[in-house]
Every structure is written in structure tokens, then in C-alpha cells.
N, C-alpha and C positions, 0 to 999 in steps of 0.2 A: 255330604258335607253338611257341616252347623247350621245355614239361611234354610236349606231345605228340610233339613229334621222340623227347625222350629215354622215353617209354614205346614207344615203338614200338624202338627200341636194345635195349632188356633187358626182351622181354615175359619171359619167365622166371620175373620174379622175383618180379612177382603172381602167377602163379599156381602158386608153391611157396606162398605165404602161401594161396592159396588150399586147397589140399595141406595142408597146418598144419591149418587151420581144420577141416577135413573127421574129421582122426585126432584132432582134442582132441576134440569129440564124440562119436565113436566110442567114446573110454576111456571117457566118463559115460554109453553105454548109448544113443544116438541113432543112429541110422542116418542118413546122410550123405551127399552127394553135390556133384561141380561140376555146374556149369551149363555144360557144354560150348559154349566159345567168349567168353562174359561176355559178348556184346554185350546180353543185357537188363538190367531191374530189378537182377539181383541175381544174386550168383557161385555163393552156394553154397545147399544149402538141408538139413532136416537133419528129422528127427520123430522121436517115441516113440510110446507108446500116449494120451498127454495132450496133447503140442504139436508146433504145426508151426512151423518159423523159414526166414523167408527172409535171407540175409544177404550186404549187400553187405560185400567184404573192401578194404582199402584198406592201402597204408606207405610207410614213407619222407614225404615232405610232400604225396604228391596227397595231395588230399579231393574231397568231392562236390561237386560246382558246387552253385547254387544249384535252377538248373532239376530237375537229377536228382537231386539230394533231395525236392525235393517231388514230385514222378511218384513217389519211392519211398513217400514215407508220405501219398500220396493215394493208392494201389494197392486198389482193395476187397479185401479179403479178410475171410474168418470172423475173431469174435472170439476163436479157439484160434491164431491164426497171429499169430506174431511178428514186427516187421520190425527187422530189426539193424545194426547199422553195425561191425564189427571192424577196429579201424584200429591197424595194430604200427609202433610206433616203434623205433630202436636206443636211445634210451633207458628202453624199458622191458622192451626184450630180446626173449624172446619171450611175454612177457605181451601180449595186446592191452588196449587201449582200448576198454569195449563200450556203445555208445549204441543204447536199445531208441527207435524215432521211433513 
């Protein structure tokens, strides 16, 4: 489909947002990294002494398809793990919209 084709034409854009998320989290004291390849349920992981985050990063008009979102929500994790979707849009500039699922 067209969305998949466009995603494949600009693979670095999503990766750049993932690096931005890592940097944002490191700036507030988290240890963070990208999930290499990002073909799993999360793109970025982050932790500090009390929290662990699994983050799916979206940019532009990309959105999680319902099956992907459901799999992310149902992923069994300990209580201290936060599953989050960080969405970047041109309207909000460099600030993401963050949804905890």
C-alpha cells in the first residue's frame, strides 16, 4: 500500500525521532537506547532507578494499526514497566504527544 511504500522511501526519518526520544530521556536522567531494527513492539527502552519504559515512536501521519496497538497493550510486563506511544507532528514541533497504554 502507499503508506508502506512511503515509509520505505524515508526510513531515516523515524530513526531520527527515535534518537530524539533517547536524547530527551537521557537529558532527564534515564538510561535509554534504541531497539536495533525496530521491528518489534517497541522502538526505544529507557530506565532509571524506579522506572522502565517501552516506547513506540510515531511521526507525521503514521499511527499504530489496531492489531499493533493491541499487541503492545497486551504485552505482559511487570507493574513498574510503562508502555508508551510518543507521537511527533509538525503542529507540535519538537514536543511529542505521549500516551501511556
